C-alpha positions, -999 to 999 in steps of 0.1 A, spaced: 546 426 694 535 460 687 531 477 653 565 496 657 584 463 664 567 447 634 576 477 611 613 478 622 621 442 616 640 431 584 644 395 572 678 387 555 673 355 539 701 335 522 685 331 488 656 351 469 620 346 480 604 365 453 606 357 414 616 394 407 645 393 432 655 361 415 656 376 379 676 404 392 703 383 407 702 359 376 708 391 354 738 401 380 754 367 378 752 366 341 768 402 338 794 390 364 807 363 339 830 346 363 846 381 375 844 392 410 816 417 405 801 432 372 807 469 362 778 494 360 784 496 322 776 458 320 739 467 332 720 472 299 683 485 305 672 473 271 679 436 286 657 440 316 627 460 304 601 440 325 622 448 356 629 485 352 599 497 370 613 479 402 650 490 398 672 508 421 706 519 414 727 539 440 760 553 440 785 551 470 792 586 486 823 589 507 830 553 506 796 541 519 789 570 543 758 576 523 743 567 490 728 587 460 699 571 442 707 573 406 676 552 393 643 546 413 618 528 393 582 541 385 566 513 404 588 521 435 577 559 433 540 548 432 545 522 462 564 546 485 548 579 475 580 597 469 603 601 437 638 593 451 660 596 419 689 620 427 685 619 465 709 607 490 696 580 512 700 603 542 674 625 525 645 600 518 611 594 535 602 630 547 578 637 519 563 603 513 526 600 508 513 583 528 536 596 554 560 572 567 585 567 595 615 583 576 640 573 602 629 536 599 630 538 560 665 555 561 680 531 587 667 501 566 683 512 533 714 523 548 718 486 563 709 471 531 732 490 511 762 489 533 759 451 536 760 450 497 788 473 497 810 453 524 802 419 517 806 422 479 777 400 470 740 403 468 719 409 499 685 395 501 660 414 524 621 414 530 600 433 555 569 454 557 560 490 547 569 517 575 536 537 569 515 529 599 485 525 577 503 498 552 523 477 575 502 448 559 521 453 527 552 429 526 581 435 502 611 418 490 642 434 479 679 428 465 710 449 465 741 436 445 773 454 443 788 469 412 821 484 401 821 517 380 851 516 358 875 501 384 879 473 407 863 485 440 825 486 446 812 520 437 774 513 430 746 489 439 721 475 416 689 460 428 650 461 430 621 459 453 589 439 448 555 438 468 548 405 477 516 388 462 487 381 485 
């Protein structure tokens, strides 16, 4: 398998494979409180302070045609080398340091976000960094659907964590 094949491959496990991912899903489940989905207003940053540097919240644009990143944690900015808060998924990756395969980055996150959006349940995913000199870094992530003042899915709430070596 060449490096590009390795970088492009994602793994979608049925359950969390990282304690940070498990903590986000446990929080999401608690906020769901027996409902189909929790609402964005149920998410209280003061209740998840240790997780905030790894948190991602995205908002659906045009029913999932794109997603706007509303919150992109500080550890994630450091990891990917790019501030993504406020950007559309279709805009990410072009200015990352070190340089990355922005096409791979965008395709990956569209796949994950759309799965959470359409399946109405948390989506677990792991993979390797898409910069050619950092493919040794493994990460784990989750994307959980949220409503936003209504009954339909409007946002995703999740996080990404680097695997411990």
